[in-house]
C-alpha positions as CSV (number, residue, x, y, z in Angstrom):
1,X,0.0,0.0,0.0
2,X,1.5,3.3,-1.1
3,X,-1.1,5.9,0.0
4,X,-4.1,5.8,2.4
5,X,-7.1,7.9,1.5
6,X,-10.0,5.4,1.7
7,X,-11.0,1.9,2.5
8,X,-10.3,1.0,-1.1
9,X,-6.5,1.5,-0.5
10,X,-6.4,-1.5,1.8
11,X,-5.3,-4.8,0.2
12,X,-7.7,-6.7,2.5
13,X,-10.1,-5.2,5.1
14,X,-10.4,-8.2,7.3
15,X,-6.6,-8.6,7.4
16,X,-6.3,-4.9,8.4
17,X,-8.8,-5.4,11.2
18,X,-6.8,-8.5,12.4
19,X,-3.6,-6.5,12.3
20,X,-5.1,-3.7,14.4
21,X,-6.2,-6.2,17.0
22,X,-2.7,-7.6,17.2
23,X,-1.2,-4.1,17.5
24,X,-3.7,-3.2,20.2
25,X,-2.5,-6.2,22.3
26,X,1.2,-5.4,21.6
27,X,1.5,-1.8,20.5
28,X,5.3,-1.6,21.0
29,X,6.1,-4.9,19.3
30,X,6.9,-3.4,15.8
31,X,9.3,-0.6,16.7
32,X,11.9,-1.9,14.3
33,X,9.5,-1.1,11.4
34,X,9.8,2.6,11.9
35,X,13.3,2.9,13.2
36,X,15.1,5.9,11.7
37,X,12.0,6.9,9.8
38,X,10.2,10.2,10.0
39,X,6.5,11.2,9.7
40,X,5.5,14.8,9.1
41,X,1.9,15.7,10.1
42,X,0.5,18.6,8.2
43,X,-2.6,20.3,9.6
44,X,-4.6,22.9,7.7
45,X,-7.4,22.5,10.3
46,X,-7.7,22.1,14.0
47,X,-7.3,18.6,15.6
48,X,-7.1,16.8,18.9
49,X,-7.7,13.1,18.5
50,X,-6.3,12.9,15.0
51,X,-3.1,14.7,15.9
52,X,-2.4,12.9,19.1
53,X,-3.4,9.5,18.0
54,X,-1.5,9.6,14.7
55,X,1.6,11.0,16.4
56,X,1.3,8.3,19.1
57,X,0.9,5.6,16.4
58,X,4.0,6.8,14.6
59,X,6.0,6.9,17.9
60,X,4.8,3.4,18.8
61,X,6.4,2.2,15.6
62,X,9.7,3.8,16.5
63,X,9.3,6.8,14.1
64,X,10.3,10.4,14.6
65,X,7.5,12.9,14.2
66,X,7.2,16.5,13.2
67,X,4.0,18.5,13.3
68,X,3.3,21.6,11.1
69,X,0.1,23.7,11.6
70,X,-0.1,25.5,8.3
71,X,-0.8,29.2,8.5
72,X,0.3,29.2,12.1
73,X,3.8,27.6,12.3
74,X,4.8,28.3,8.7
75,X,4.1,30.6,5.7
76,X,0.6,30.9,4.4
77,X,0.3,28.7,1.3
78,X,-1.2,29.2,-2.1
79,X,-2.8,26.2,-3.7
80,X,-4.0,27.6,-7.0
81,X,-1.8,27.3,-10.1
82,X,-1.3,30.2,-12.5
83,X,-2.1,32.9,-10.0
84,X,-0.1,36.1,-9.5
85,X,1.1,35.8,-5.9
86,X,0.8,39.4,-4.8
87,X,-1.4,38.7,-1.8
88,X,-0.8,37.3,1.7
89,X,0.4,33.9,0.7
90,X,4.2,34.0,0.1
91,X,4.7,30.2,-0.4
92,X,3.2,28.0,-3.0
93,X,2.3,24.4,-2.3
94,X,4.0,23.3,-5.6
95,X,7.4,24.1,-3.9
96,X,6.5,23.5,-0.3
97,X,5.2,19.9,-0.8
98,X,8.2,18.4,-2.5
99,X,10.5,20.1,0.1
100,X,8.4,18.5,2.9
101,X,8.7,15.2,1.1
102,X,12.6,15.5,1.3
103,X,12.4,15.8,5.1
104,X,10.4,12.6,5.8
105,X,9.2,9.1,4.8
106,X,5.5,9.6,5.3
107,X,3.2,12.7,5.2
108,X,-0.1,12.9,7.0
109,X,-2.5,15.6,5.8
110,X,-5.6,17.1,7.3
111,X,-7.5,19.5,5.1
112,X,-11.2,20.0,5.5
113,X,-13.8,21.0,2.9
114,X,-13.8,24.8,2.4
115,X,-17.5,24.9,1.3
116,X,-16.6,27.6,-1.3
117,X,-16.7,25.2,-4.3
118,X,-18.2,21.7,-4.2
119,X,-16.1,20.6,-7.3
120,X,-12.9,21.7,-5.6
121,X,-13.7,20.0,-2.4
122,X,-14.9,16.7,-3.9
123,X,-11.8,16.6,-6.2
124,X,-9.7,16.7,-3.1
125,X,-7.4,19.4,-4.5
126,X,-5.2,19.7,-1.4
127,X,-4.8,16.0,-0.6
128,X,-4.1,15.1,-4.2
129,X,-1.4,17.8,-4.6
130,X,0.5,16.1,-1.7
131,X,0.1,12.7,-3.4
132,X,1.3,14.2,-6.7
133,X,4.2,16.3,-5.6
134,X,5.6,14.9,-2.3
135,X,7.4,11.8,-3.6
136,X,6.5,9.9,-0.4
137,X,3.4,8.0,0.9
138,X,0.6,10.2,2.0
139,X,-2.0,9.4,4.7
140,X,-5.3,11.3,4.9
141,X,-5.9,12.5,8.4
142,X,-9.3,13.8,7.2
143,X,-9.9,15.3,3.8
144,X,-12.8,17.2,2.2
145,X,-14.8,14.0,1.5
146,X,-13.5,11.2,3.7
147,X,-12.0,10.5,7.2
148,X,-10.6,7.0,6.7
149,X,-8.6,6.7,9.9
150,X,-11.7,7.5,11.9
151,X,-13.8,5.0,10.0
152,X,-11.1,2.3,10.5
153,X,-11.3,3.0,14.2
154,X,-15.1,2.9,14.1
155,X,-15.0,-0.5,12.3
156,X,-12.6,-1.9,14.8
157,X,-14.8,-0.7,17.7
158,X,-17.9,-2.3,16.3
159,X,-16.0,-5.6,15.8
160,X,-14.9,-5.5,19.5
161,X,-18.4,-4.8,20.8
162,X,-20.7,-6.7,18.5
163,X,-22.6,-9.6,20.0
164,X,-23.8,-11.2,16.8
165,X,-22.3,-11.7,13.4
166,X,-24.5,-9.2,11.6
167,X,-25.3,-6.2,13.9
168,X,-27.7,-3.4,12.9
169,X,-25.6,-0.2,12.6
170,X,-27.5,3.1,12.3
171,X,-25.9,6.3,11.1
172,X,-28.1,9.2,12.4
173,X,-27.9,12.8,11.5
174,X,-28.2,15.1,14.5
175,X,-28.5,18.9,14.8
176,X,-25.5,21.2,15.1
177,X,-25.1,25.0,15.1
178,X,-22.4,25.1,12.4
179,X,-22.1,23.8,8.9
180,X,-20.0,20.6,9.0
181,X,-18.5,18.6,6.1
182,X,-19.8,15.3,4.9
183,X,-16.4,13.6,5.3
184,X,-17.2,11.5,8.4
185,X,-20.6,10.2,7.2
186,X,-19.3,9.6,3.7
187,X,-16.4,7.6,5.0
188,X,-18.5,5.7,7.6
189,X,-21.0,4.6,5.0
190,X,-18.2,3.6,2.6
191,X,-16.6,1.4,5.2
192,X,-19.8,-0.1,6.5
193,X,-20.8,-1.1,3.0
194,X,-17.7,-3.2,2.8
195,X,-19.0,-5.3,5.8
196,X,-21.9,-7.7,6.2
197,X,-23.5,-5.4,8.8
198,X,-27.1,-4.2,8.4
199,X,-26.5,-0.5,7.7
200,X,-29.3,2.1,8.0
201,X,-28.8,5.8,7.3
202,X,-31.4,8.2,8.7
203,X,-31.6,12.0,8.3
204,X,-34.1,14.8,7.4
205,X,-35.0,15.5,3.8
206,X,-32.3,17.5,2.1
207,X,-29.3,15.8,3.8
208,X,-28.8,13.0,1.3
209,X,-25.1,12.1,0.8
210,X,-23.4,11.8,-2.5
211,X,-24.4,8.6,-4.5
212,X,-20.7,7.6,-4.8
213,X,-20.8,6.8,-1.1
214,X,-24.4,5.7,-0.6
215,X,-24.6,3.4,-3.7
216,X,-28.0,1.7,-3.7
217,X,-28.5,2.2,0.0
218,X,-31.9,3.7,0.8
219,X,-32.4,6.4,3.4
220,X,-34.9,5.9,6.3
221,X,-36.3,9.3,7.0
222,X,-38.0,8.3,10.2
223,X,-35.4,8.3,12.9
224,X,-37.5,6.3,15.4
225,X,-38.1,3.6,12.9
226,X,-34.4,3.5,12.0
227,X,-33.5,3.1,15.7
228,X,-35.8,0.1,16.2
229,X,-33.7,-3.0,17.1
230,X,-30.4,-1.3,16.4
231,X,-27.2,-2.6,18.0
232,X,-25.1,0.5,17.3
233,X,-26.1,4.2,17.0
234,X,-23.6,6.4,15.3
235,X,-24.7,10.1,15.6
236,X,-23.1,12.8,13.4
237,X,-24.1,16.1,11.9
238,X,-23.3,17.1,8.3
239,X,-24.4,20.0,6.1
240,X,-26.3,19.6,2.9
241,X,-24.6,18.0,-0.1
242,X,-27.2,19.1,-2.7
243,X,-27.4,22.6,-1.3
244,X,-23.8,22.5,-0.7
245,X,-22.6,23.5,2.8
246,X,-26.0,24.8,3.9
247,X,-27.8,24.2,7.2
248,X,-31.3,23.2,6.3
249,X,-32.4,22.2,9.8
250,X,-31.6,22.5,13.5
251,X,-34.5,20.3,14.5
252,X,-33.8,19.2,18.1
253,X,-36.2,16.3,17.6
254,X,-33.2,14.6,16.0
255,X,-31.1,14.8,19.1
256,X,-30.2,11.3,20.4
257,X,-32.0,10.9,23.8
258,X,-32.5,8.2,26.3
259,X,-36.0,7.7,25.0
260,X,-34.7,7.1,21.5
261,X,-32.0,4.7,22.7
262,X,-34.8,2.7,24.4
263,X,-36.1,1.9,20.9
264,X,-32.8,0.0,20.2
265,X,-31.5,-3.4,21.2
266,X,-29.5,-1.8,24.0
267,X,-27.4,-0.2,21.4
268,X,-23.9,1.2,21.9
269,X,-23.7,4.9,21.3
270,X,-20.8,6.1,19.0
271,X,-19.6,9.5,17.9
272,X,-16.3,10.6,16.4
273,X,-15.9,13.6,18.8
274,X,-15.8,16.4,19.6
275,X,-19.5,16.3,20.3
276,X,-22.0,19.1,21.1
277,X,-23.7,17.9,24.3
278,X,-27.5,18.2,24.5
279,X,-27.6,19.0,20.8
280,X,-26.1,16.0,19.1
281,X,-26.8,13.7,22.1
282,X,-28.0,14.3,25.7
283,X,-25.8,14.0,28.7
284,X,-27.7,11.0,29.9
285,X,-26.8,9.0,26.8
286,X,-23.2,10.3,26.5
287,X,-22.4,9.6,30.1
288,X,-24.4,6.4,30.3
289,X,-23.3,2.8,30.3
290,X,-23.9,2.2,26.6
291,X,-21.6,5.1,25.4
292,X,-18.4,3.8,23.9
293,X,-17.1,7.1,22.5
294,X,-13.9,7.1,24.6
295,X,-13.0,3.5,23.6
296,X,-13.7,4.5,20.0
297,X,-11.3,7.4,20.3
298,X,-8.6,5.2,21.8
299,X,-8.9,2.9,18.7
300,X,-7.7,5.9,16.6
301,X,-4.2,5.0,17.7
302,X,-4.4,1.4,16.6
303,X,-6.1,2.2,13.3
304,X,-3.4,4.7,12.4
305,X,-0.6,2.4,13.6
306,X,-1.9,-0.4,11.4
307,X,-1.9,1.9,8.3
308,X,1.6,3.3,9.0
309,X,2.9,-0.3,9.6
310,X,1.4,-1.5,6.3
311,X,2.9,1.4,4.4
312,X,6.3,1.0,6.0
313,X,6.4,-2.7,5.4
314,X,5.2,-2.2,1.8
């Protein structure tokens, strides 16, 4: 495996899950793989779990790590080709990226959707420039359209907690005060469709995801019906894809509450974090015995470590 941007980059999903299980049991058992290797983590956007878990994963493999917060630690970067650079961006990515590539063995990139242009976002302009110009393997630490390290950790978490071979997994939209990208739900649906799980997606009208991720999966617009008999509830907000980047609803009836969770089969509650309490989910659910959000976050280390190990060994 050269780069990691989606589930489709994995040679074998089941093998990746098994490797992650082994790494979780013995996280320091593969330090020889990364000895004298360096990873640079590039952040165009804020991060907590992704930064710490990916840096920890690299360190567990014996790697050196360097972190660059673009526009804070370095020069502001221009990404458009053919522009006259007479503004506030003195550095172009066309030079910066290959220079960064000379300093490391793997680059991790985090660059969210900008919501200014759907075509630019969904073409993954920033991420693909790193792949094109860096000369080294590139790992997506969340891009405009996908968050594969999160989805890998989500899958690992479900595998650990499932009590039957084919659990019912529900992805539910929930209200949020800001317009959020579709990256996490896109990626979650993409990964879950590679499994044998019963996947249900529920959201209000107008929040349909891009067909490239949904495929032939049908939306259940009734949240209560979607929750019936569920084994896992994954709550997440996203803005509209069709009316790109817009907030069409802040309907608090979509908040995940204890009453809604009682419709499920004692479902485990999941969220990628950070989470808006009493908007996405109530305190009672988030602090309750069926919430596994912290375990889910811990698994971010092992999903990242598995990917880095596979790249280094490849």
